[in-house]
N, CA, C and O atoms as CSV, one atom per row, in Angstrom:
chain,resi,resn,atom,element,x,y,z
A,1,MET,N,N,256.804,48.304,148.998
A,1,MET,CA,C,257.644,47.058,148.014
A,1,MET,C,C,256.118,46.454,147.608
A,1,MET,O,O,256.038,45.833,146.549
A,2,PHE,N,N,255.321,46.570,148.154
A,2,PHE,CA,C,253.731,45.797,147.783
A,2,PHE,C,C,252.945,46.831,148.216
A,2,PHE,O,O,253.223,47.570,149.160
A,3,ASP,N,N,251.316,46.924,147.076
A,3,ASP,CA,C,250.491,48.426,147.238
A,3,ASP,C,C,250.103,47.387,148.182
A,3,ASP,O,O,250.094,46.180,148.424
A,4,PRO,N,N,249.746,48.713,148.626
A,4,PRO,CA,C,249.374,49.098,150.266
A,4,PRO,C,C,247.784,47.418,150.280
A,4,PRO,O,O,247.433,47.100,151.417
A,5,SER,N,N,247.378,46.958,149.585
A,5,SER,CA,C,245.813,46.306,149.241
A,5,SER,C,C,245.982,44.956,148.465
A,5,SER,O,O,245.231,44.423,147.648
A,6,SER,N,N,247.624,44.429,149.143
A,6,SER,CA,C,248.110,43.067,148.001
A,6,SER,C,C,247.708,42.182,149.856
A,6,SER,O,O,247.696,42.441,151.060
A,7,ARG,N,N,247.514,41.359,149.128
A,7,ARG,CA,C,247.931,40.650,150.128
A,7,ARG,C,C,249.298,39.692,150.994
A,7,ARG,O,O,249.283,38.665,151.671
A,8,TYR,N,N,250.361,40.606,150.569
A,8,TYR,CA,C,251.028,40.740,150.838
A,8,TYR,C,C,251.953,42.335,151.999
A,8,TYR,O,O,252.671,42.604,152.962
A,9,ALA,N,N,251.084,42.904,150.778
A,9,ALA,CA,C,251.246,44.014,151.920
A,9,ALA,C,C,252.080,44.435,153.600
A,9,ALA,O,O,252.994,45.249,153.731
A,10,ASP,N,N,251.492,43.684,154.622
A,10,ASP,CA,C,251.171,43.778,155.812
A,10,ASP,C,C,252.515,42.789,156.074
A,10,ASP,O,O,253.305,43.434,156.762
A,11,LEU,N,N,253.018,41.529,155.785
A,11,LEU,CA,C,254.138,41.031,155.891
A,11,LEU,C,C,255.705,41.013,155.990
A,11,LEU,O,O,256.651,41.517,155.384
A,12,PRO,N,N,255.508,40.199,157.034
A,12,PRO,CA,C,257.540,41.311,156.849
A,12,PRO,C,C,258.545,40.243,156.257
A,12,PRO,O,O,258.451,39.032,156.062
A,13,THR,N,N,259.278,40.927,156.105
A,13,THR,CA,C,260.697,39.968,154.981
A,13,THR,C,C,262.007,39.833,155.861
A,13,THR,O,O,262.761,40.547,156.523
A,14,VAL,N,N,261.797,38.079,155.368
A,14,VAL,CA,C,262.468,36.882,156.308
A,14,VAL,C,C,264.204,36.761,155.402
A,14,VAL,O,O,264.475,36.976,154.220
A,15,GLU,N,N,264.974,36.390,156.402
A,15,GLU,CA,C,266.445,36.502,155.693
A,15,GLU,C,C,266.829,35.131,155.887
A,15,GLU,O,O,266.789,34.472,156.926
A,16,HIS,N,N,267.277,34.735,154.523
A,16,HIS,CA,C,267.513,33.215,154.866
A,16,HIS,C,C,268.905,32.912,154.509
A,16,HIS,O,O,268.850,33.008,153.283
A,17,ARG,N,N,270.194,32.588,154.818
A,17,ARG,CA,C,271.292,32.414,154.511
A,17,ARG,C,C,271.107,30.810,154.074
A,17,ARG,O,O,270.440,29.820,154.374
A,18,THR,N,N,272.348,31.319,152.993
A,18,THR,CA,C,272.462,29.720,151.924
A,18,THR,C,C,273.601,29.138,152.715
A,18,THR,O,O,274.138,29.478,153.769
A,19,ALA,N,N,273.864,27.804,151.571
A,19,ALA,CA,C,274.783,26.985,151.996
A,19,ALA,C,C,276.423,27.434,152.059
A,19,ALA,O,O,277.416,27.008,152.648
A,20,SER,N,N,276.149,28.474,151.168
A,20,SER,CA,C,277.325,29.033,150.053
A,20,SER,C,C,277.484,30.368,151.072
A,20,SER,O,O,278.613,30.852,151.157
A,21,GLY,N,N,276.704,30.803,151.623
A,21,GLY,CA,C,276.850,32.121,152.107
A,21,GLY,C,C,276.103,33.040,152.574
A,21,GLY,O,O,275.926,33.683,153.608
A,22,ARG,N,N,275.435,32.854,150.803
A,22,ARG,CA,C,274.567,33.728,151.034
A,22,ARG,C,C,273.095,34.463,151.673
A,22,ARG,O,O,272.281,33.874,152.384
A,23,THR,N,N,273.017,35.676,151.286
A,23,THR,CA,C,272.017,36.011,152.307
A,23,THR,C,C,270.546,36.288,151.070
A,23,THR,O,O,270.793,36.944,150.058
A,24,VAL,N,N,269.355,35.830,151.251
A,24,VAL,CA,C,268.658,35.834,150.308
A,24,VAL,C,C,267.015,36.317,151.547
A,24,VAL,O,O,266.432,35.636,152.390
A,25,VAL,N,N,266.823,37.559,151.129
A,25,VAL,CA,C,265.628,38.604,151.344
A,25,VAL,C,C,264.299,38.175,150.796
A,25,VAL,O,O,263.936,38.200,149.620
A,26,HIS,N,N,263.617,37.763,151.890
A,26,HIS,CA,C,261.860,37.150,150.933
A,26,HIS,C,C,260.952,37.758,151.527
A,26,HIS,O,O,261.489,38.442,152.399
A,27,VAL,N,N,259.961,37.876,151.537
A,27,VAL,CA,C,258.440,37.496,151.859
A,27,VAL,C,C,257.802,36.692,152.765
A,27,VAL,O,O,257.243,35.689,152.323
A,28,GLY,N,N,257.780,36.838,153.519
A,28,GLY,CA,C,257.421,35.349,154.982
A,28,GLY,C,C,255.871,35.071,154.537
A,28,GLY,O,O,255.118,35.592,153.714
A,29,ARG,N,N,255.757,34.009,155.468
A,29,ARG,CA,C,254.829,32.973,154.811
A,29,ARG,C,C,253.759,33.942,155.011
A,29,ARG,O,O,253.681,34.805,155.886
A,30,ARG,N,N,252.818,33.629,153.918
A,30,ARG,CA,C,251.410,34.195,154.386
A,30,ARG,C,C,250.601,33.299,154.542
A,30,ARG,O,O,250.129,32.737,153.554
A,31,LEU,N,N,250.219,32.924,155.880
A,31,LEU,CA,C,249.145,32.273,156.196
A,31,LEU,C,C,248.031,32.403,155.910
A,31,LEU,O,O,247.972,33.614,155.699
A,32,LEU,N,N,246.769,31.890,155.695
A,32,LEU,CA,C,245.666,31.393,155.407
A,32,LEU,C,C,244.767,31.569,156.378
A,32,LEU,O,O,244.837,31.005,157.469
A,33,PRO,N,N,243.765,32.455,155.995
A,33,PRO,CA,C,242.639,32.496,156.957
A,33,PRO,C,C,241.843,31.634,157.174
A,33,PRO,O,O,241.449,31.336,156.046
A,34,THR,N,N,240.941,30.552,158.409
A,34,THR,CA,C,239.966,30.065,157.695
A,34,THR,C,C,238.132,30.484,157.809
A,34,THR,O,O,237.499,30.702,158.842
A,35,ALA,N,N,237.775,30.489,156.806
A,35,ALA,CA,C,236.373,31.217,156.176
A,35,ALA,C,C,236.183,30.979,157.694
A,35,ALA,O,O,237.032,30.095,157.575
A,36,GLY,N,N,235.823,30.929,159.195
A,36,GLY,CA,C,235.062,30.528,160.041
A,36,GLY,C,C,236.089,32.751,160.806
A,36,GLY,O,O,235.308,33.610,161.216
A,37,GLN,N,N,237.143,32.961,160.784
A,37,GLN,CA,C,237.539,34.077,160.983
A,37,GLN,C,C,236.967,35.168,160.290
A,37,GLN,O,O,237.043,36.253,160.868
A,38,LEU,N,N,236.461,35.138,159.282
A,38,LEU,CA,C,236.077,36.124,158.349
A,38,LEU,C,C,234.532,36.344,158.503
A,38,LEU,O,O,233.745,35.397,158.510
A,39,THR,N,N,234.033,38.043,158.663
A,39,THR,CA,C,232.931,38.449,158.591
A,39,THR,C,C,232.385,38.299,157.016
A,39,THR,O,O,233.012,38.717,156.043
A,40,PRO,N,N,231.386,37.775,156.973
A,40,PRO,CA,C,230.661,37.783,155.995
A,40,PRO,C,C,230.497,39.176,155.126
A,40,PRO,O,O,230.177,40.116,155.854
A,41,LEU,N,N,230.628,39.485,153.884
A,41,LEU,CA,C,229.739,40.523,153.585
A,41,LEU,C,C,228.828,40.302,152.792
A,41,LEU,O,O,227.845,41.005,153.028
A,42,ALA,N,N,228.686,39.449,151.723
A,42,ALA,CA,C,227.682,39.113,151.047
A,42,ALA,C,C,227.864,37.465,149.870
A,42,ALA,O,O,228.865,36.758,149.989
A,43,ARG,N,N,227.125,37.238,149.192
A,43,ARG,CA,C,227.440,36.569,149.015
A,43,ARG,C,C,226.822,36.021,146.872
A,43,ARG,O,O,225.815,36.441,146.302
A,44,VAL,N,N,227.376,35.513,146.567
A,44,VAL,CA,C,227.580,35.171,144.830
A,44,VAL,C,C,227.570,34.314,144.038
A,44,VAL,O,O,228.589,33.670,143.787
A,45,VAL,N,N,226.502,34.113,143.497
A,45,VAL,CA,C,226.211,32.997,142.525
A,45,VAL,C,C,227.368,32.934,141.105
A,45,VAL,O,O,227.684,33.820,140.311
A,46,VAL,N,N,227.757,31.638,141.203
A,46,VAL,CA,C,228.648,31.448,140.222
A,46,VAL,C,C,227.590,31.522,138.553
A,46,VAL,O,O,226.574,30.888,138.268
A,47,THR,N,N,228.285,32.453,137.816
A,47,THR,CA,C,227.928,32.320,136.577
A,47,THR,C,C,228.185,31.763,135.572
A,47,THR,O,O,228.549,30.698,136.069
A,48,GLU,N,N,228.366,31.529,133.815
A,48,GLU,CA,C,228.600,30.815,133.522
A,48,GLU,C,C,230.021,31.577,132.601
A,48,GLU,O,O,229.527,32.414,131.845
A,49,GLY,N,N,231.152,31.554,132.483
A,49,GLY,CA,C,232.342,32.412,132.066
A,49,GLY,C,C,232.781,33.258,132.992
A,49,GLY,O,O,233.750,33.954,132.687
A,50,ASP,N,N,232.019,33.441,134.699
A,50,ASP,CA,C,233.026,33.920,135.533
A,50,ASP,C,C,234.117,33.652,135.506
A,50,ASP,O,O,234.436,32.596,134.958
A,51,ARG,N,N,235.252,34.612,136.164
A,51,ARG,CA,C,235.939,34.614,136.545
A,51,ARG,C,C,236.235,35.412,137.961
A,51,ARG,O,O,235.624,36.461,138.168
A,52,LEU,N,N,237.346,34.819,139.109
A,52,LEU,CA,C,237.325,35.221,140.366
A,52,LEU,C,C,237.489,36.722,140.186
A,52,LEU,O,O,236.757,37.385,140.920
A,53,ASP,N,N,238.581,37.656,139.071
A,53,ASP,CA,C,238.652,39.071,138.893
A,53,ASP,C,C,237.225,39.643,138.410
A,53,ASP,O,O,237.032,40.771,138.865
A,54,LEU,N,N,236.274,39.203,137.682
A,54,LEU,CA,C,235.055,39.234,137.364
A,54,LEU,C,C,234.149,39.705,138.885
A,54,LEU,O,O,233.759,40.817,139.239
A,55,VAL,N,N,234.009,38.169,139.653
A,55,VAL,CA,C,233.594,38.736,140.665
A,55,VAL,C,C,233.745,39.286,141.518
A,55,VAL,O,O,232.771,39.698,142.148
A,56,ALA,N,N,235.370,39.612,142.036
A,56,ALA,CA,C,235.680,40.682,143.001
A,56,ALA,C,C,235.891,42.511,142.726
A,56,ALA,O,O,236.144,43.355,143.586
A,57,ALA,N,N,235.683,42.718,141.228
A,57,ALA,CA,C,234.843,43.842,140.269
A,57,ALA,C,C,233.784,44.316,140.449
A,57,ALA,O,O,233.435,45.484,140.621
A,58,ARG,N,N,232.948,42.888,140.389
A,58,ARG,CA,C,231.729,43.484,140.206
A,58,ARG,C,C,231.457,43.579,142.318
A,58,ARG,O,O,230.784,44.417,142.918
A,59,THR,N,N,232.184,42.519,142.864
A,59,THR,CA,C,231.276,42.776,144.304
A,59,THR,C,C,232.043,43.898,145.213
A,59,THR,O,O,231.557,44.631,146.074
A,60,LEU,N,N,233.162,43.819,144.833
A,60,LEU,CA,C,234.363,44.914,145.961
A,60,LEU,C,C,235.032,45.919,144.788
A,60,LEU,O,O,236.050,46.592,144.950
A,61,GLY,N,N,234.607,45.887,144.155
A,61,GLY,CA,C,235.110,47.323,142.909
A,61,GLY,C,C,236.976,47.246,143.299
A,61,GLY,O,O,237.704,47.992,143.954
A,62,ASP,N,N,237.239,45.931,142.508
A,62,ASP,CA,C,238.737,46.278,142.387
A,62,ASP,C,C,239.248,44.395,142.060
A,62,ASP,O,O,239.791,43.467,142.660
A,63,PRO,N,N,238.704,44.662,140.876
A,63,PRO,CA,C,239.283,43.005,140.329
A,63,PRO,C,C,240.933,42.451,140.800
A,63,PRO,O,O,241.300,41.298,140.575
A,64,LEU,N,N,241.700,43.353,141.390
A,64,LEU,CA,C,242.530,42.909,142.144
A,64,LEU,C,C,242.496,42.126,143.480
A,64,LEU,O,O,243.393,41.367,143.846
A,65,GLN,N,N,241.306,42.408,144.202
A,65,GLN,CA,C,241.255,41.869,145.163
A,65,GLN,C,C,240.606,40.658,145.384
A,65,GLN,O,O,240.332,40.195,146.491
A,66,TRP,N,N,240.319,40.051,144.070
A,66,TRP,CA,C,239.558,38.294,143.919
A,66,TRP,C,C,240.255,36.974,144.859
A,66,TRP,O,O,240.096,35.758,144.749
A,67,TRP,N,N,241.092,37.796,145.821
A,67,TRP,CA,C,241.975,36.673,146.109
A,67,TRP,C,C,241.162,37.292,148.058
A,67,TRP,O,O,241.478,36.838,149.158
A,68,ARG,N,N,240.637,37.854,147.897
A,68,ARG,CA,C,239.912,37.862,149.258
A,68,ARG,C,C,238.444,36.797,149.584
A,68,ARG,O,O,237.773,36.387,150.532
A,69,ILE,N,N,238.518,36.712,148.131
A,69,ILE,CA,C,237.462,35.786,148.124
A,69,ILE,C,C,237.669,34.260,147.767
A,69,ILE,O,O,236.928,33.284,147.882
A,70,ALA,N,N,238.706,34.392,147.382
A,70,ALA,CA,C,239.357,32.899,147.890
A,70,ALA,C,C,239.459,32.497,148.895
A,70,ALA,O,O,238.837,31.484,149.215
A,71,ASP,N,N,240.066,32.977,149.536
A,71,ASP,CA,C,240.458,33.421,151.328
A,71,ASP,C,C,238.889,33.260,152.261
A,71,ASP,O,O,238.618,32.782,153.362
A,72,ALA,N,N,237.924,34.060,150.962
A,72,ALA,CA,C,236.778,33.709,152.207
A,72,ALA,C,C,236.379,32.284,152.261
A,72,ALA,O,O,235.832,31.720,153.208
A,73,ASN,N,N,236.882,31.540,150.597
A,73,ASN,CA,C,236.227,30.278,150.405
A,73,ASN,C,C,237.228,29.371,150.191
A,73,ASN,O,O,237.217,28.482,149.340
A,74,GLU,N,N,238.022,29.590,150.914
A,74,GLU,CA,C,239.177,28.469,151.321
A,74,GLU,C,C,239.822,28.217,150.130
A,74,GLU,O,O,240.734,27.391,150.122
A,75,GLY,N,N,239.554,28.693,149.297
A,75,GLY,CA,C,240.155,28.670,147.976
A,75,GLY,C,C,241.626,28.601,147.312
A,75,GLY,O,O,241.912,29.592,146.640
A,76,THR,N,N,242.354,27.843,147.375
A,76,THR,CA,C,243.536,27.958,146.459
A,76,THR,C,C,243.567,27.559,145.075
A,76,THR,O,O,244.616,27.031,144.708
A,77,ASP,N,N,242.811,27.670,144.380
A,77,ASP,CA,C,242.555,27.624,143.040
A,77,ASP,C,C,241.653,28.338,142.413
A,77,ASP,O,O,240.900,27.613,141.763
A,78,PRO,N,N,241.349,29.748,142.314
A,78,PRO,CA,C,240.873,31.198,141.750
A,78,PRO,C,C,239.353,30.055,140.686
A,78,PRO,O,O,238.160,29.930,140.961
A,79,GLU,N,N,240.481,29.240,139.083
A,79,GLU,CA,C,239.728,28.497,138.263
A,79,GLU,C,C,238.420,27.586,139.104
A,79,GLU,O,O,237.198,27.601,138.960
A,80,GLU,N,N,239.218,26.915,139.906
A,80,GLU,CA,C,238.343,25.715,140.623
A,80,GLU,C,C,236.677,26.771,141.338
A,80,GLU,O,O,235.455,26.671,141.229
A,81,LEU,N,N,237.405,27.454,141.852
A,81,LEU,CA,C,236.446,27.842,143.105
A,81,LEU,C,C,235.297,28.823,141.654
A,81,LEU,O,O,234.284,29.308,142.159
A,82,VAL,N,N,235.401,29.024,140.422
A,82,VAL,CA,C,234.111,29.226,139.627
A,82,VAL,C,C,233.850,28.523,137.863
A,82,VAL,O,O,233.499,29.035,136.800
A,83,ALA,N,N,234.245,27.096,138.297
A,83,ALA,CA,C,234.041,26.584,137.350
A,83,ALA,C,C,233.033,26.111,137.606
A,83,ALA,O,O,232.573,25.989,136.471
A,84,THR,N,N,232.220,25.693,138.326
A,84,THR,CA,C,230.660,25.368,138.488
A,84,THR,C,C,229.040,26.462,138.632
A,84,THR,O,O,228.194,26.722,139.487
A,85,PRO,N,N,229.351,26.812,137.200
A,85,PRO,CA,C,228.020,27.415,137.286
A,85,PRO,C,C,227.133,27.375,138.912
A,85,PRO,O,O,227.548,26.623,139.794
A,86,GLY,N,N,226.339,27.953,139.059
A,86,GLY,CA,C,225.149,27.627,140.368
A,86,GLY,C,C,225.803,27.840,141.818
A,86,GLY,O,O,225.128,28.095,142.815
A,87,ARG,N,N,227.968,27.630,141.814
A,87,ARG,CA,C,227.616,27.613,143.145
A,87,ARG,C,C,228.268,28.973,143.809
A,87,ARG,O,O,228.880,29.961,143.402
A,88,ILE,N,N,227.719,28.383,145.248
A,88,ILE,CA,C,227.598,29.896,146.032
A,88,ILE,C,C,229.180,30.535,146.372
A,88,ILE,O,O,229.963,29.783,146.953
A,89,LEU,N,N,229.490,31.489,146.118
A,89,LEU,CA,C,231.040,32.030,146.546
A,89,LEU,C,C,230.660,33.174,147.773
A,89,LEU,O,O,229.782,33.983,147.477
A,90,TRP,N,N,231.180,33.259,148.914
A,90,TRP,CA,C,231.221,33.908,150.323
A,90,TRP,C,C,231.993,35.471,150.241
A,90,TRP,O,O,233.145,35.040,150.280
A,91,VAL,N,N,232.134,36.684,150.171
A,91,VAL,CA,C,232.763,37.325,149.845
A,91,VAL,C,C,232.863,38.072,151.089
A,91,VAL,O,O,231.946,38.394,151.844
A,92,SER,N,N,234.110,38.302,151.191
A,92,SER,CA,C,234.206,39.027,153.174
A,92,SER,C,C,234.715,40.211,153.445
A,92,SER,O,O,234.964,40.927,152.475
A,93,THR,N,N,234.964,40.659,154.632
A,93,THR,CA,C,235.367,42.152,154.592
A,93,THR,C,C,236.462,41.921,154.977
A,93,THR,O,O,236.723,40.882,155.583
A,94,PRO,N,N,237.473,42.979,154.669
A,94,PRO,CA,C,239.103,42.537,154.668
A,94,PRO,C,C,239.527,41.832,156.148
A,94,PRO,O,O,238.675,42.113,156.991
A,95,THR,N,N,240.559,41.035,156.658
A,95,THR,CA,C,240.692,40.902,157.559
A,95,THR,C,C,242.305,42.148,157.974
A,95,THR,O,O,243.027,42.806,157.226
A,96,THR,N,N,242.285,41.990,159.293
A,96,THR,CA,C,243.371,43.298,159.502
A,96,THR,C,C,244.968,42.378,160.572
A,96,THR,O,O,245.952,43.040,160.902
């Protein structure tokens, strides 16, 4: 269903039965790791015009892995993480 590198790849599917009796299948909730659970790989200084996908492309070789940087910095808003030039962002190794 999801690409193996997706943050949702290992999540189970869950069934929910609505009040009308219809069954809805969806992906289970993804719990965000705390930064302390991750192993730091690198640190990056945000520059003017940075985007999290660009940082991921430079550091991880894949812009679609931006969510790993967001996780490592306990960020839920990618734009906020790169809004301040000079901010330090941590890049972590993948969780298993």
